[in-house]
PAFITI-328267 format. One record per residue (C-alpha): x, z, y negated; residue in one letter. Coordinates in steps of 0.2 Angstrom, whole numbers, padded with zeros to 4 digits, always signed. Layout:
BEGIN
XZYA
...
END
This chain:
BEGIN
-0041-0016-0206M
-0057-0019-0214T
-0058-0014-0233S
-0068-0018-0249M
-0058-0027-0262S
-0060-0023-0280T
-0055-0030-0297D
-0038-0023-0302P
-0042-0025-0320T
-0058-0014-0318S
-0048+0000-0310A
-0034-0002-0324T
-0047-0002-0337A
-0055+0014-0330A
-0038+0023-0330L
-0034+0017-0347E
-0050+0024-0353A
-0047+0040-0345A
-0030+0041-0353A
-0038+0037-0370A
-0050+0051-0368T
-0037+0063-0362T
-0028+0060-0379A
-0044+0066-0387Q
-0049+0081-0375T
-0032+0086-0368G
-0040+0090-0351D
-0030+0078-0340V
-0038+0084-0323E
-0056+0082-0329F
-0053+0065-0337D
-0044+0058-0321M
-0058+0064-0310I
-0071+0057-0321E
-0062+0040-0322A
-0061+0039-0303I
-0079+0044-0302A
-0083+0029-0313K
-0073+0018-0302M
-0083+0023-0287R
-0099+0021-0295S
-0096+0002-0297Q
-0106-0007-0285I
-0101-0023-0276G
-0111-0039-0272P
-0115-0032-0255D
-0123-0016-0263G
-0109-0005-0257K
-0097+0005-0269P
-0081-0005-0273I
-0065+0002-0264K
-0047-0002-0269P
-0039-0015-0257S
-0027-0001-0250W
-0042+0010-0245A
-0044+0014-0226L
-0061+0011-0218S
-0072+0025-0215E
-0075+0021-0196D
-0058+0017-0191N
-0046+0026-0202W
-0037+0035-0189E
-0031+0019-0180E
-0027+0010-0197E
-0016+0025-0201M
-0005+0022-0186K
-0001+0005-0193S
+0007+0012-0208I
+0025+0014-0205P
+0027+0032-0211L
+0013+0038-0199F
+0017+0027-0183M
+0018+0036-0167R
+0027+0022-0158S
+0038+0008-0163F
+0040-0010-0155D
+0058-0013-0153P
+0055-0031-0154N
+0046-0030-0171A
+0053-0041-0185D
+0059-0027-0197V
+0066-0040-0209D
+0048-0044-0214T
+0043-0026-0216V
+0055-0016-0227P
+0047+0001-0222E
+0050-0002-0204L
+0068-0007-0208A
+0071+0009-0217A
+0063+0020-0203L
+0073+0011-0190Q
+0089+0015-0200S
+0084+0033-0200L
+0081+0034-0182I
+0099+0030-0178Y
+0106+0041-0192D
+0116+0055-0185G
+0127+0060-0171T
+0123+0053-0153P
+0117+0070-0149E
+0105+0071-0163E
+0099+0053-0160I
+0096+0057-0142A
+0087+0073-0146D
+0076+0064-0158N
+0071+0051-0145F
+0068+0065-0132K
+0055+0073-0145N
+0047+0057-0148Q
+0045+0054-0129G
+0038+0071-0127N
+0025+0067-0140D
+0020+0051-0131M
+0019+0060-0115F
+0007+0073-0122R
-0004+0059-0129D
-0009+0054-0112G
-0007+0040-0099K
-0010+0026-0111H
+0006+0031-0120H
+0017+0034-0105Y
+0026+0017-0106P
+0031+0022-0124H
+0037+0039-0117A
+0048+0030-0105I
+0055+0019-0118Q
+0060+0034-0129Y
+0068+0043-0115Y
+0078+0028-0110T
+0083+0025-0128Q
+0089+0043-0128G
+0099+0041-0112I
+0107+0025-0119D
+0115+0035-0133Q
+0127+0042-0119K
+0129+0058-0129C
+0141+0071-0122K
+0128+0085-0121D
+0126+0086-0102A
+0110+0097-0103K
+0102+0085-0115L
+0105+0071-0104N
+0098+0080-0089S
+0082+0084-0099V
+0080+0066-0104L
+0082+0060-0085Y
+0070+0074-0079A
+0057+0070-0092N
+0058+0052-0088R
+0056+0057-0070A
+0040+0066-0075A
+0032+0051-0082V
+0037+0040-0067N
+0029+0053-0056L
+0013+0052-0065E
+0013+0033-0064L
+0017+0033-0046G
+0034+0026-0048N
+0040+0038-0034L
+0057+0030-0031R
+0061+0029-0049K
+0056+0047-0051C
+0068+0052-0037V
+0083+0042-0044N
+0080+0050-0062D
+0079+0067-0054C
+0096+0065-0045L
+0104+0059-0061R
+0097+0074-0070A
+0104+0086-0057I
+0121+0077-0058E
+0121+0082-0077H
+0114+0099-0074N
+0114+0106-0056P
+0102+0120-0062T
+0089+0109-0069N
+0074+0117-0060I
+0061+0104-0065K
+0072+0090-0058A
+0072+0098-0041Y
+0053+0101-0042Y
+0049+0083-0047R
+0061+0076-0034A
+0052+0087-0021G
+0035+0081-0026R
+0040+0063-0026A
+0048+0065-0009Y
+0032+0073-0002H
+0022+0059-0008Q
+0034+0047+0000L
+0032+0057+0016E
+0050+0061+0016K
+0047+0079+0021Y
+0065+0084+0025D
+0071+0078+0008E
+0056+0087+0000A
+0060+0103+0008V
+0078+0102+0004S
+0074+0098-0015A
+0062+0113-0016F
+0074+0124-0007T
+0088+0120-0019H
+0076+0123-0034G
+0072+0140-0027L
+0090+0144-0025A
+0092+0142-0044A
+0075+0151-0048D
+0070+0162-0034P
+0054+0168-0043N
+0047+0150-0047N
+0029+0151-0040G
+0026+0132-0042S
+0041+0128-0031I
+0036+0141-0018K
+0019+0133-0016V
+0026+0116-0015A
+0039+0121-0003L
+0026+0129+0009E
+0015+0113+0008A
+0031+0102+0012A
+0035+0113+0027Q
+0018+0112+0034K
+0018+0093+0032A
+0035+0092+0040K
+0029+0103+0055L
+0014+0092+0057A
+0024+0076+0056R
+0037+0083+0068D
+0023+0088+0081A
+0016+0071+0079K
+0033+0062+0082D
+0036+0073+0097A
+0019+0069+0105E
+0023+0050+0102K
+0040+0052+0110R
+0032+0061+0125A
+0019+0047+0127Q
+0032+0033+0125Q
+0043+0042+0139E
+0028+0044+0150Y
+0023+0026+0148E
+0041+0020+0151A
+0041+0031+0167Q
+0024+0024+0172Q
+0030+0006+0169E
+0045+0009+0180A
+0035+0017+0194L
+0022+0002+0193V
+0036-0011+0193A
+0044-0002+0209A
+0027-0002+0218V
+0024-0020+0214M
+0041-0026+0219K
+0039-0016+0236K
+0022-0025+0239R
+0029-0042+0235G
+0019-0044+0218I
+0028-0054+0205R
+0027-0049+0186S
+0033-0057+0171G
+0032-0059+0152T
+0027-0075+0143V
+0027-0074+0124L
+0017-0089+0122A
+0003-0081+0133Q
+0002-0064+0125L
-0015-0056+0128P
-0027-0052+0113N
-0025-0035+0106A
-0041-0028+0115E
-0033-0032+0132Y
-0015-0028+0127A
-0017-0009+0128S
-0022-0010+0146H
-0008-0011+0159R
-0006-0010+0178P
-0006+0008+0184S
-0002+0017+0200Y
-0009+0033+0206D
+0004+0041+0219P
-0009+0054+0225T
-0020+0040+0232T
-0007+0026+0233D
-0018+0015+0222T
-0012+0001+0212L
-0024-0006+0199T
-0022-0021+0188V
-0032-0027+0172P
-0041-0043+0176C
-0048-0056+0163L
-0062-0066+0171I
-0064-0083+0162L
-0080-0094+0162Y
-0074-0111+0156P
-0092-0118+0156E
-0098-0106+0142F
-0081-0102+0135N
-0084-0084+0139Q
-0075-0070+0148S
-0077-0053+0156D
-0063-0039+0157F
-0060-0027+0172I
-0049-0014+0166T
-0044-0007+0183H
-0045-0019+0197F
-0038-0011+0213P
-0027-0023+0221V
-0033-0019+0239E
-0051-0022+0233S
-0059-0039+0237T
-0066-0051+0223F
-0083-0050+0231A
-0083-0031+0228E
-0077-0032+0210Q
-0088-0047+0205L
-0104-0041+0212A
-0108-0028+0198P
-0102-0041+0185V
-0112-0056+0191L
-0127-0049+0201D
-0134-0034+0192E
-0140-0042+0176A
-0139-0059+0168A
-0126-0061+0154A
-0132-0066+0137P
-0124-0083+0138W
-0132-0086+0155D
-0151-0082+0152P
-0156-0091+0168Q
-0144-0080+0178H
-0137-0095+0187T
-0120-0087+0189Y
-0121-0075+0204R
-0109-0070+0218S
-0118-0082+0230A
-0117-0097+0218T
-0100-0096+0211T
-0082-0098+0217D
-0065-0090+0211V
-0051-0100+0205Y
-0033-0096+0200F
-0021-0107+0189L
-0004-0107+0197T
+0010-0098+0187F
+0020-0109+0176N
+0027-0107+0158E
+0022-0125+0155D
+0003-0126+0154P
+0004-0144+0159N
+0011-0140+0175L
-0002-0127+0180R
-0013-0131+0195R
-0030-0125+0200L
-0032-0116+0217V
-0048-0110+0225K
-0048-0093+0233V
-0061-0085+0244G
-0070-0070+0238K
-0067-0060+0254K
-0048-0060+0249N
-0040-0045+0241T
-0032-0047+0224L
-0016-0041+0232Q
-0016-0055+0245S
-0017-0068+0231V
-0004-0059+0220L
+0008-0060+0235K
+0008-0079+0235L
+0022-0088+0228S
+0013-0097+0214W
+0005-0081+0208S
+0011-0069+0195C
+0005-0054+0184V
+0008-0061+0167V
+0010-0049+0152N
+0002-0035+0163G
-0014-0045+0165V
-0021-0055+0179V
-0032-0070+0174E
-0044-0080+0186F
-0059-0092+0183L
-0076-0091+0190V
-0085-0108+0191L
-0103-0113+0197H
-0102-0121+0214R
-0115-0134+0212N
-0113-0138+0193N
-0108-0155+0186Q
-0097-0147+0173F
-0088-0137+0186C
-0086-0152+0197K
-0078-0162+0183E
-0067-0147+0178Y
-0060-0146+0196V
-0058-0165+0197E
-0048-0165+0181K
-0035-0153+0189Y
-0035-0163+0205R
-0030-0179+0196Q
-0017-0169+0186R
-0009-0164+0203A
-0010-0181+0211S
+0007-0190+0213P
+0000-0205+0203A
-0004-0194+0189S
+0013-0186+0190S
+0022-0203+0189A
+0012-0209+0174S
+0016-0193+0165S
+0034-0196+0166K
END
């Protein structure tokens, strides 16, 4: 608090002079006003009128007023009341009365804090909690305290706390309309639409003409219907996908194509959504294929590779129509590249490199004993036929497959 100090002897002298004058004139009111005016007319070193030490500042008097115990709107329970006698006296007054009277007083203070705005919400919760802690025997008052604290928690976004307080409020008073309403709003925001509808329905049973609850119930019912429709659509999609997977698995098994899942080789998210598919009307089985170019650390992805199609048929549009950004000289073409597969093994150190002709169909390769559709995707490599990097790459796998290399690895 900013205030101007004054010489107490000057103030005393002014008042004594007023008293002396009063004895002569008999006009007490006039003389006191004149004495105060004289005090105000005294100018300090800074050129401003001298004020008593207890005077409030003109710019911040409202905030300073709140620091005076008698005008405090909230009270810190951890404050050292021993050092401020006024606070000790006020605190004793707060707890003066029956538990019901004390709880009701805390409720009213909480209401004041709630009306003062969001900045005071923590104080409102504190007062309502102190009221609840009195454990008074007035069930309706306890219900109001819980419901009011629920209102503050709802505004703060403490939705689960709001629900818990509403349930306690209803325990104390099953006809507390506000508790049902606030519980319903919290449930709605939590997307628990069934519970929201139930809360609003119970509220309307207690107050059939409550317009706010009617509007909230209608909104919750619409949200519930939309959620139920979405869930039904999701379940239908899951059932369809399960049927498709079962159908594809049966077709692959009939054609002698192995499939498996390897957690260590799960595909990236952009590929994982693509799965083998089967069209019974044309008896066409397609498999997503990931084409790897080790020399450039690049890849292409064919979402639906018909297993009865040849590699030449599928690679021609990929390699021959236009140069890839990573191959500006367009050296990778159907005529200059070969296709390789890595044999299936969960241990990557035991995988071997196998060359396959482009005239082969994908199905003919997948039926081989070392081949497998892993995690729903087929991977194969494309290497340049007359390229030093590719020659060294192939040689590395040949050395790994040689008996001498196998003996040394042991």
